[in-house]
Each structure stands twice: as structure tokens, then as C-alpha cells.
C-alpha positions in Angstrom: 67.8 -99.4 4.5 71.6 -99.1 4.4 73.7 -96.4 5.8 75.3 -94.2 3.1 79.1 -94.1 3.6 80.7 -91.4 1.4 84.0 -92.0 -0.3 86.4 -89.6 1.4 89.7 -88.9 -0.5 92.1 -88.0 2.3 94.7 -86.7 -0.2 92.3 -84.1 -1.7 91.5 -82.1 1.5 91.2 -78.4 0.8 93.0 -75.6 2.7 91.1 -72.6 3.9 92.4 -69.2 5.2 90.6 -67.2 7.8 91.6 -63.7 8.9 90.6 -63.2 12.5 91.4 -59.5 12.5 88.6 -57.7 14.5 86.3 -60.8 14.3 84.3 -62.0 17.3 86.0 -65.1 18.8 82.8 -67.3 19.1 81.6 -66.6 15.6 85.0 -67.4 14.1 85.3 -70.6 16.2 81.9 -71.9 15.0 82.9 -71.4 11.4 86.2 -73.1 11.9 84.6 -76.1 13.8 82.1 -76.6 10.9 84.9 -76.7 8.3 87.0 -79.0 10.4 84.1 -81.4 10.9 83.1 -81.2 7.2 79.6 -79.8 7.8 80.0 -77.4 4.9 80.2 -80.4 2.5 77.2 -82.5 1.1 79.0 -85.7 2.2 79.0 -84.9 5.9 78.8 -88.0 8.1 79.1 -87.5 11.9 81.5 -90.5 12.5 83.8 -89.8 9.5 86.5 -87.1 9.4 85.6 -85.4 6.1 86.8 -81.9 7.0 89.4 -79.6 5.5 92.4 -77.9 6.9 92.0 -74.3 8.3 94.7 -71.7 8.7 93.9 -68.8 10.9 96.0 -65.6 10.8 96.0 -62.5 13.0 95.0 -64.6 16.1 96.1 -61.9 18.5 93.6 -59.4 17.0 90.5 -61.5 17.7 87.8 -59.6 19.5 85.7 -60.5 22.6 82.5 -58.9 23.5 81.4 -57.4 26.8 83.8 -57.7 29.8 85.3 -61.1 28.8 88.8 -59.6 28.4 89.1 -59.3 32.2 86.1 -61.3 33.5 86.5 -64.6 31.7 88.9 -67.1 33.2 90.5 -70.3 32.0 91.3 -73.1 34.5 93.9 -75.8 34.3 94.9 -78.6 36.7 98.2 -80.4 36.6 97.1 -83.4 38.6 99.1 -82.5 41.7 98.0 -80.9 44.9 97.9 -77.1 44.5 98.2 -77.5 40.8 95.2 -75.4 39.9 96.0 -72.4 37.7 93.5 -69.7 36.7 94.3 -67.2 33.9 92.2 -64.4 32.4 91.8 -63.8 28.7 94.2 -60.8 29.0 97.0 -63.1 30.4 96.6 -65.7 27.7 96.4 -63.0 25.0 99.7 -61.5 26.2 101.6 -64.8 26.2 99.9 -67.2 23.7 97.1 -65.5 21.8 96.6 -68.5 19.5 95.4 -70.6 22.4 92.2 -68.5 22.6 91.1 -69.7 19.2 92.4 -73.3 19.8 90.4 -73.6 23.1 87.2 -72.2 21.6 87.3 -74.5 18.7 88.3 -77.5 20.8 85.2 -77.0 22.9 83.0 -77.2 19.8 84.4 -80.5 18.4 83.5 -84.0 19.6 85.2 -85.1 22.8 86.8 -88.3 21.5 89.5 -89.6 19.3 87.8 -88.2 16.2 87.7 -84.7 17.7 91.4 -84.8 18.6 92.2 -85.8 15.1 90.1 -83.0 13.7 91.9 -80.5 15.9 95.2 -81.3 14.3 94.0 -79.9 11.0 93.7 -76.4 12.6 96.7 -74.2 12.2 96.6 -70.9 14.1 99.3 -68.2 13.4 100.0 -64.8 15.1 100.4 -62.1 12.5 99.4 -61.9 8.9 102.2 -64.2 7.5 101.9 -68.0 7.7 104.2 -70.9 6.7 101.5 -72.7 4.7 101.8 -70.8 1.4 102.7 -74.0 -0.5 99.3 -75.4 0.2 97.6 -72.4 -1.4 94.8 -71.9 1.2 91.7 -70.2 -0.3 90.2 -67.3 1.7 87.0 -68.3 3.5 84.2 -65.8 4.1 82.8 -65.7 7.6 79.4 -64.4 6.8 
């Protein structure tokens, strides 16, 4: 038996628009990760990038359940001694709210070159206006 390899036309990738206003962060991130990987298409193959572009608007209005706003922390390390930084969700939301969605989706993609390439197709914007009007993104239902 031979492995089926679908013909992926890189120039024909679709653009999807997701409004994160009052949506739960994890549920939005799962839907975004599925579209970026191409799991919503019948030609899904795990080792081929068949996904589409995703534009997320209203990133600052995404909702977290429970006490995650103050209790959940993100850690980073610069590589130097004493270079550990710990930030809460409230701190990140105040400075760079688009990073909440980026980090959540990044954790759901493969941890290799393919996953890093897929993450470049995610465009997260604060506010309702986005600069990708020329690509005519189609609204994507989250249900």
C-alpha cells in the first residue's frame, strides 16, 4: 500500500477571520490550531502544511475562566543567571494582549520546524480593525 500525498496548492490558501470578543481562550485556540494545521480539510496529512491563514481580531477581549486572570503565570528565561521572569495573565493582557492567543496556539502546534512555519500563518490584532482587508478573510464560526 502506498501513502497518499495530496496536492497542496500553496497559492490557494484561504483566509479566515475569527472574532475573539468574549470567547474562551482555550476554545478559540483549539479552533485556530486546527485551521492552521489543515485538520478542517479532507486532505489533512500530519507531515504536510496544508493549513490556511487565520486573522484574529479583538484579542484583548478574550475571556479566561476561573481565577486564571491572577493565578495563571507565564515563565520565560533569557539564558543568563537571574534571567527568569514570571508574569501573570493580567500583566500580559495590559502590555501585549495578542501574546495570550499566540502562546496558547503555539502550545497546540507541533514542536518542530513545521509547527514554527504554521505559526507564521496566524495574524493576531488588537481591536476590530485589521490590515488584511485585501485578502478578504471569511468569518469562521467557532461552534
